[in-house]
TORKOL-4160 file (C-alpha; in steps of 0.2 Angstrom, whole numbers, padded with zeros to 4 digits, m for minus):
294
<pt num="1" X="m0294" Y="0987" Z="m1327"/>
<pt num="2" X="m0306" Y="0994" Z="m1314"/>
<pt num="3" X="m0319" Y="0996" Z="m1328"/>
<pt num="4" X="m0316" Y="0978" Z="m1334"/>
<pt num="5" X="m0318" Y="0972" Z="m1316"/>
<pt num="6" X="m0334" Y="0983" Z="m1314"/>
<pt num="7" X="m0340" Y="0975" Z="m1330"/>
<pt num="8" X="m0336" Y="0958" Z="m1324"/>
<pt num="9" X="m0345" Y="0961" Z="m1307"/>
<pt num="10" X="m0360" Y="0969" Z="m1316"/>
<pt num="11" X="m0361" Y="0954" Z="m1328"/>
<pt num="12" X="m0359" Y="0941" Z="m1314"/>
<pt num="13" X="m0373" Y="0949" Z="m1303"/>
<pt num="14" X="m0387" Y="0948" Z="m1315"/>
<pt num="15" X="m0382" Y="0930" Z="m1318"/>
<pt num="16" X="m0382" Y="0927" Z="m1299"/>
<pt num="17" X="m0398" Y="0936" Z="m1297"/>
<pt num="18" X="m0405" Y="0927" Z="m1313"/>
<pt num="19" X="m0399" Y="0910" Z="m1306"/>
<pt num="20" X="m0407" Y="0914" Z="m1289"/>
<pt num="21" X="m0423" Y="0919" Z="m1297"/>
<pt num="22" X="m0423" Y="0905" Z="m1309"/>
<pt num="23" X="m0420" Y="0893" Z="m1294"/>
<pt num="24" X="m0435" Y="0901" Z="m1285"/>
<pt num="25" X="m0446" Y="0900" Z="m1300"/>
<pt num="26" X="m0441" Y="0882" Z="m1303"/>
<pt num="27" X="m0444" Y="0877" Z="m1285"/>
<pt num="28" X="m0461" Y="0886" Z="m1283"/>
<pt num="29" X="m0470" Y="0874" Z="m1295"/>
<pt num="30" X="m0462" Y="0859" Z="m1286"/>
<pt num="31" X="m0467" Y="0866" Z="m1269"/>
<pt num="32" X="m0485" Y="0869" Z="m1275"/>
<pt num="33" X="m0486" Y="0852" Z="m1283"/>
<pt num="34" X="m0480" Y="0844" Z="m1267"/>
<pt num="35" X="m0493" Y="0854" Z="m1257"/>
<pt num="36" X="m0507" Y="0849" Z="m1269"/>
<pt num="37" X="m0502" Y="0831" Z="m1268"/>
<pt num="38" X="m0502" Y="0832" Z="m1249"/>
<pt num="39" X="m0519" Y="0840" Z="m1249"/>
<pt num="40" X="m0525" Y="0827" Z="m1261"/>
<pt num="41" X="m0518" Y="0813" Z="m1249"/>
<pt num="42" X="m0527" Y="0821" Z="m1234"/>
<pt num="43" X="m0543" Y="0822" Z="m1244"/>
<pt num="44" X="m0541" Y="0803" Z="m1249"/>
<pt num="45" X="m0538" Y="0799" Z="m1231"/>
<pt num="46" X="m0554" Y="0809" Z="m1226"/>
<pt num="47" X="m0564" Y="0800" Z="m1239"/>
<pt num="48" X="m0557" Y="0783" Z="m1233"/>
<pt num="49" X="m0562" Y="0788" Z="m1215"/>
<pt num="50" X="m0579" Y="0793" Z="m1220"/>
<pt num="51" X="m0582" Y="0777" Z="m1230"/>
<pt num="52" X="m0576" Y="0767" Z="m1215"/>
<pt num="53" X="m0588" Y="0776" Z="m1204"/>
<pt num="54" X="m0603" Y="0774" Z="m1215"/>
<pt num="55" X="m0618" Y="0772" Z="m1203"/>
<pt num="56" X="m0634" Y="0763" Z="m1209"/>
<pt num="57" X="m0651" Y="0762" Z="m1200"/>
<pt num="58" X="m0659" Y="0746" Z="m1196"/>
<pt num="59" X="m0670" Y="0748" Z="m1211"/>
<pt num="60" X="m0656" Y="0752" Z="m1223"/>
<pt num="61" X="m0646" Y="0736" Z="m1217"/>
<pt num="62" X="m0661" Y="0725" Z="m1219"/>
<pt num="63" X="m0665" Y="0732" Z="m1236"/>
<pt num="64" X="m0646" Y="0730" Z="m1241"/>
<pt num="65" X="m0647" Y="0712" Z="m1236"/>
<pt num="66" X="m0662" Y="0709" Z="m1247"/>
<pt num="67" X="m0656" Y="0718" Z="m1262"/>
<pt num="68" X="m0648" Y="0707" Z="m1276"/>
<pt num="69" X="m0631" Y="0714" Z="m1279"/>
<pt num="70" X="m0631" Y="0715" Z="m1298"/>
<pt num="71" X="m0649" Y="0717" Z="m1301"/>
<pt num="72" X="m0653" Y="0730" Z="m1288"/>
<pt num="73" X="m0670" Y="0724" Z="m1282"/>
<pt num="74" X="m0677" Y="0712" Z="m1269"/>
<pt num="75" X="m0684" Y="0696" Z="m1273"/>
<pt num="76" X="m0702" Y="0696" Z="m1281"/>
<pt num="77" X="m0707" Y="0682" Z="m1270"/>
<pt num="78" X="m0702" Y="0690" Z="m1254"/>
<pt num="79" X="m0718" Y="0696" Z="m1246"/>
<pt num="80" X="m0711" Y="0698" Z="m1228"/>
<pt num="81" X="m0699" Y="0713" Z="m1231"/>
<pt num="82" X="m0712" Y="0726" Z="m1231"/>
<pt num="83" X="m0719" Y="0723" Z="m1214"/>
<pt num="84" X="m0701" Y="0719" Z="m1208"/>
<pt num="85" X="m0695" Y="0736" Z="m1213"/>
<pt num="86" X="m0709" Y="0744" Z="m1203"/>
<pt num="87" X="m0704" Y="0734" Z="m1188"/>
<pt num="88" X="m0686" Y="0741" Z="m1191"/>
<pt num="89" X="m0694" Y="0759" Z="m1190"/>
<pt num="90" X="m0702" Y="0756" Z="m1173"/>
<pt num="91" X="m0686" Y="0748" Z="m1165"/>
<pt num="92" X="m0676" Y="0762" Z="m1173"/>
<pt num="93" X="m0687" Y="0775" Z="m1164"/>
<pt num="94" X="m0686" Y="0765" Z="m1148"/>
<pt num="95" X="m0667" Y="0764" Z="m1148"/>
<pt num="96" X="m0667" Y="0783" Z="m1151"/>
<pt num="97" X="m0678" Y="0786" Z="m1136"/>
<pt num="98" X="m0693" Y="0793" Z="m1146"/>
<pt num="99" X="m0706" Y="0779" Z="m1141"/>
<pt num="100" X="m0708" Y="0766" Z="m1128"/>
<pt num="101" X="m0720" Y="0753" Z="m1122"/>
<pt num="102" X="m0733" Y="0758" Z="m1108"/>
<pt num="103" X="m0730" Y="0750" Z="m1091"/>
<pt num="104" X="m0737" Y="0733" Z="m1088"/>
<pt num="105" X="m0746" Y="0740" Z="m1072"/>
<pt num="106" X="m0754" Y="0729" Z="m1058"/>
<pt num="107" X="m0762" Y="0717" Z="m1070"/>
<pt num="108" X="m0745" Y="0712" Z="m1078"/>
<pt num="109" X="m0752" Y="0714" Z="m1096"/>
<pt num="110" X="m0742" Y="0706" Z="m1110"/>
<pt num="111" X="m0732" Y="0714" Z="m1123"/>
<pt num="112" X="m0745" Y="0711" Z="m1136"/>
<pt num="113" X="m0759" Y="0721" Z="m1127"/>
<pt num="114" X="m0748" Y="0736" Z="m1121"/>
<pt num="115" X="m0748" Y="0752" Z="m1131"/>
<pt num="116" X="m0734" Y="0761" Z="m1140"/>
<pt num="117" X="m0733" Y="0778" Z="m1133"/>
<pt num="118" X="m0723" Y="0794" Z="m1137"/>
<pt num="119" X="m0708" Y="0797" Z="m1126"/>
<pt num="120" X="m0701" Y="0812" Z="m1136"/>
<pt num="121" X="m0707" Y="0821" Z="m1152"/>
<pt num="122" X="m0690" Y="0828" Z="m1156"/>
<pt num="123" X="m0686" Y="0825" Z="m1174"/>
<pt num="124" X="m0673" Y="0812" Z="m1179"/>
<pt num="125" X="m0667" Y="0820" Z="m1195"/>
<pt num="126" X="m0672" Y="0804" Z="m1205"/>
<pt num="127" X="m0688" Y="0807" Z="m1216"/>
<pt num="128" X="m0696" Y="0790" Z="m1213"/>
<pt num="129" X="m0693" Y="0790" Z="m1195"/>
<pt num="130" X="m0700" Y="0807" Z="m1193"/>
<pt num="131" X="m0715" Y="0803" Z="m1203"/>
<pt num="132" X="m0719" Y="0788" Z="m1192"/>
<pt num="133" X="m0716" Y="0798" Z="m1177"/>
<pt num="134" X="m0728" Y="0811" Z="m1182"/>
<pt num="135" X="m0742" Y="0798" Z="m1185"/>
<pt num="136" X="m0738" Y="0790" Z="m1168"/>
<pt num="137" X="m0739" Y="0808" Z="m1160"/>
<pt num="138" X="m0756" Y="0812" Z="m1168"/>
<pt num="139" X="m0764" Y="0795" Z="m1163"/>
<pt num="140" X="m0776" Y="0795" Z="m1148"/>
<pt num="141" X="m0779" Y="0783" Z="m1140"/>
<pt num="142" X="m0762" Y="0775" Z="m1143"/>
<pt num="143" X="m0761" Y="0758" Z="m1152"/>
<pt num="144" X="m0751" Y="0742" Z="m1150"/>
<pt num="145" X="m0735" Y="0738" Z="m1159"/>
<pt num="146" X="m0744" Y="0725" Z="m1169"/>
<pt num="147" X="m0757" Y="0738" Z="m1175"/>
<pt num="148" X="m0743" Y="0750" Z="m1179"/>
<pt num="149" X="m0734" Y="0738" Z="m1190"/>
<pt num="150" X="m0750" Y="0735" Z="m1199"/>
<pt num="151" X="m0755" Y="0753" Z="m1201"/>
<pt num="152" X="m0737" Y="0758" Z="m1207"/>
<pt num="153" X="m0738" Y="0744" Z="m1220"/>
<pt num="154" X="m0755" Y="0748" Z="m1226"/>
<pt num="155" X="m0761" Y="0731" Z="m1221"/>
<pt num="156" X="m0777" Y="0736" Z="m1212"/>
<pt num="157" X="m0796" Y="0734" Z="m1216"/>
<pt num="158" X="m0799" Y="0750" Z="m1207"/>
<pt num="159" X="m0800" Y="0764" Z="m1220"/>
<pt num="160" X="m0798" Y="0777" Z="m1207"/>
<pt num="161" X="m0780" Y="0770" Z="m1203"/>
<pt num="162" X="m0774" Y="0770" Z="m1221"/>
<pt num="163" X="m0768" Y="0787" Z="m1220"/>
<pt num="164" X="m0754" Y="0780" Z="m1208"/>
<pt num="165" X="m0746" Y="0770" Z="m1222"/>
<pt num="166" X="m0728" Y="0774" Z="m1226"/>
<pt num="167" X="m0727" Y="0774" Z="m1245"/>
<pt num="168" X="m0712" Y="0769" Z="m1256"/>
<pt num="169" X="m0702" Y="0764" Z="m1241"/>
<pt num="170" X="m0690" Y="0753" Z="m1251"/>
<pt num="171" X="m0687" Y="0766" Z="m1265"/>
<pt num="172" X="m0684" Y="0779" Z="m1252"/>
<pt num="173" X="m0672" Y="0769" Z="m1242"/>
<pt num="174" X="m0663" Y="0764" Z="m1258"/>
<pt num="175" X="m0661" Y="0782" Z="m1262"/>
<pt num="176" X="m0653" Y="0785" Z="m1245"/>
<pt num="177" X="m0641" Y="0771" Z="m1249"/>
<pt num="178" X="m0637" Y="0779" Z="m1265"/>
<pt num="179" X="m0633" Y="0796" Z="m1256"/>
<pt num="180" X="m0621" Y="0786" Z="m1245"/>
<pt num="181" X="m0612" Y="0779" Z="m1259"/>
<pt num="182" X="m0618" Y="0761" Z="m1256"/>
<pt num="183" X="m0629" Y="0759" Z="m1271"/>
<pt num="184" X="m0631" Y="0766" Z="m1288"/>
<pt num="185" X="m0646" Y="0770" Z="m1299"/>
<pt num="186" X="m0651" Y="0762" Z="m1316"/>
<pt num="187" X="m0666" Y="0758" Z="m1327"/>
<pt num="188" X="m0670" Y="0740" Z="m1331"/>
<pt num="189" X="m0682" Y="0734" Z="m1344"/>
<pt num="190" X="m0694" Y="0721" Z="m1339"/>
<pt num="191" X="m0703" Y="0718" Z="m1356"/>
<pt num="192" X="m0720" Y="0727" Z="m1351"/>
<pt num="193" X="m0712" Y="0741" Z="m1340"/>
<pt num="194" X="m0696" Y="0749" Z="m1335"/>
<pt num="195" X="m0691" Y="0749" Z="m1317"/>
<pt num="196" X="m0678" Y="0759" Z="m1307"/>
<pt num="197" X="m0665" Y="0747" Z="m1299"/>
<pt num="198" X="m0651" Y="0750" Z="m1287"/>
<pt num="199" X="m0637" Y="0739" Z="m1290"/>
<pt num="200" X="m0623" Y="0738" Z="m1277"/>
<pt num="201" X="m0609" Y="0750" Z="m1280"/>
<pt num="202" X="m0599" Y="0748" Z="m1263"/>
<pt num="203" X="m0596" Y="0730" Z="m1260"/>
<pt num="204" X="m0586" Y="0734" Z="m1244"/>
<pt num="205" X="m0601" Y="0740" Z="m1234"/>
<pt num="206" X="m0611" Y="0725" Z="m1238"/>
<pt num="207" X="m0597" Y="0713" Z="m1234"/>
<pt num="208" X="m0594" Y="0722" Z="m1218"/>
<pt num="209" X="m0613" Y="0720" Z="m1214"/>
<pt num="210" X="m0613" Y="0702" Z="m1218"/>
<pt num="211" X="m0597" Y="0698" Z="m1208"/>
<pt num="212" X="m0604" Y="0707" Z="m1193"/>
<pt num="213" X="m0620" Y="0697" Z="m1193"/>
<pt num="214" X="m0610" Y="0681" Z="m1195"/>
<pt num="215" X="m0598" Y="0685" Z="m1181"/>
<pt num="216" X="m0612" Y="0689" Z="m1169"/>
<pt num="217" X="m0619" Y="0671" Z="m1170"/>
<pt num="218" X="m0602" Y="0662" Z="m1172"/>
<pt num="219" X="m0585" Y="0669" Z="m1166"/>
<pt num="220" X="m0593" Y="0683" Z="m1155"/>
<pt num="221" X="m0608" Y="0673" Z="m1149"/>
<pt num="222" X="m0612" Y="0677" Z="m1131"/>
<pt num="223" X="m0626" Y="0665" Z="m1127"/>
<pt num="224" X="m0636" Y="0678" Z="m1118"/>
<pt num="225" X="m0647" Y="0690" Z="m1127"/>
<pt num="226" X="m0646" Y="0703" Z="m1113"/>
<pt num="227" X="m0627" Y="0705" Z="m1116"/>
<pt num="228" X="m0629" Y="0706" Z="m1135"/>
<pt num="229" X="m0628" Y="0723" Z="m1143"/>
<pt num="230" X="m0647" Y="0728" Z="m1144"/>
<pt num="231" X="m0645" Y="0735" Z="m1162"/>
<pt num="232" X="m0637" Y="0718" Z="m1168"/>
<pt num="233" X="m0650" Y="0708" Z="m1159"/>
<pt num="234" X="m0664" Y="0718" Z="m1168"/>
<pt num="235" X="m0655" Y="0716" Z="m1184"/>
<pt num="236" X="m0654" Y="0697" Z="m1182"/>
<pt num="237" X="m0673" Y="0696" Z="m1178"/>
<pt num="238" X="m0679" Y="0708" Z="m1191"/>
<pt num="239" X="m0668" Y="0700" Z="m1205"/>
<pt num="240" X="m0676" Y="0684" Z="m1200"/>
<pt num="241" X="m0693" Y="0692" Z="m1200"/>
<pt num="242" X="m0690" Y="0700" Z="m1217"/>
<pt num="243" X="m0684" Y="0683" Z="m1224"/>
<pt num="244" X="m0667" Y="0690" Z="m1229"/>
<pt num="245" X="m0655" Y="0682" Z="m1216"/>
<pt num="246" X="m0651" Y="0668" Z="m1227"/>
<pt num="247" X="m0642" Y="0680" Z="m1238"/>
<pt num="248" X="m0630" Y="0684" Z="m1224"/>
<pt num="249" X="m0627" Y="0665" Z="m1220"/>
<pt num="250" X="m0626" Y="0659" Z="m1238"/>
<pt num="251" X="m0607" Y="0661" Z="m1240"/>
<pt num="252" X="m0604" Y="0650" Z="m1224"/>
<pt num="253" X="m0598" Y="0632" Z="m1225"/>
<pt num="254" X="m0610" Y="0619" Z="m1220"/>
<pt num="255" X="m0604" Y="0617" Z="m1202"/>
<pt num="256" X="m0604" Y="0636" Z="m1198"/>
<pt num="257" X="m0621" Y="0638" Z="m1207"/>
<pt num="258" X="m0629" Y="0625" Z="m1196"/>
<pt num="259" X="m0622" Y="0633" Z="m1180"/>
<pt num="260" X="m0627" Y="0650" Z="m1186"/>
<pt num="261" X="m0645" Y="0644" Z="m1189"/>
<pt num="262" X="m0646" Y="0634" Z="m1173"/>
<pt num="263" X="m0642" Y="0650" Z="m1163"/>
<pt num="264" X="m0654" Y="0661" Z="m1173"/>
<pt num="265" X="m0668" Y="0648" Z="m1168"/>
<pt num="266" X="m0662" Y="0648" Z="m1150"/>
<pt num="267" X="m0666" Y="0667" Z="m1150"/>
<pt num="268" X="m0682" Y="0665" Z="m1159"/>
<pt num="269" X="m0687" Y="0652" Z="m1145"/>
<pt num="270" X="m0684" Y="0663" Z="m1131"/>
<pt num="271" X="m0698" Y="0668" Z="m1119"/>
<pt num="272" X="m0700" Y="0687" Z="m1125"/>
<pt num="273" X="m0711" Y="0691" Z="m1110"/>
<pt num="274" X="m0697" Y="0685" Z="m1098"/>
<pt num="275" X="m0683" Y="0694" Z="m1107"/>
<pt num="276" X="m0693" Y="0710" Z="m1108"/>
<pt num="277" X="m0695" Y="0710" Z="m1089"/>
<pt num="278" X="m0677" Y="0708" Z="m1085"/>
<pt num="279" X="m0667" Y="0724" Z="m1079"/>
<pt num="280" X="m0661" Y="0736" Z="m1093"/>
<pt num="281" X="m0671" Y="0727" Z="m1106"/>
<pt num="282" X="m0678" Y="0737" Z="m1120"/>
<pt num="283" X="m0696" Y="0732" Z="m1120"/>
<pt num="284" X="m0700" Y="0739" Z="m1138"/>
<pt num="285" X="m0687" Y="0726" Z="m1145"/>
<pt num="286" X="m0696" Y="0712" Z="m1137"/>
<pt num="287" X="m0713" Y="0718" Z="m1142"/>
<pt num="288" X="m0709" Y="0720" Z="m1160"/>
<pt num="289" X="m0701" Y="0702" Z="m1160"/>
<pt num="290" X="m0717" Y="0695" Z="m1152"/>
<pt num="291" X="m0727" Y="0704" Z="m1166"/>
<pt num="292" X="m0718" Y="0694" Z="m1179"/>
<pt num="293" X="m0717" Y="0677" Z="m1171"/>
<pt num="294" X="m0734" Y="0675" Z="m1162"/>
């Protein structure tokens, strides 16, 4: 009887141990799967956060407004965007504290005649901005904002200044937007030649950009350029100078479109010299605006 009890006990123990081991083995994959799912959810959340925090430069925003969503290229008839992008570069450098406009002095010289001077030669990390910054640093005597827009665009009759031209700006900006996941890259055939195009891949970023511009002149209009966000103010002016602001206002109804364009015209009709002389004004913004509207 004792032997039988012993056998029973021995036969039960392996079953219990086996059951326990089986339970552990059964739970471990589930636990691992739950952990993997949790990590995946965290990665998805991080990715979502990164996409929401996508930061674009002024140049990238203006180009994105000008690009056709499906075709992936700017209008062949737009001959303004090239110089507009160079204006974006100068303002971006100004907003980042790399360049400034020289003081007006006792003669109270106007914005058009004052020179663009180097404030800091610390690199920005953006290839286009750093290339322009290098040219500005190496130029002595300094040049005006108007001259720099012409030099960086290659629109100068002075052969000695052609070396300042920034080449393939649109293509380089488009590649930046591809790296940020906003655009994609395709090849398109145009009968006589093939062209690399960059169709829109992330519509959320462009919709957010368009909505931001619309709100700035509609629901969030402040009726005072000095109280407007400087980057948004620059974006409105440069989008207009690049002939792409219509793309931001196209989805609006007729009444909102009329109000938006009226307020853009109000900004364009400002006295830039007066605005630049106000406290806390960023003079380089107004100097670039004047270069495009004079």
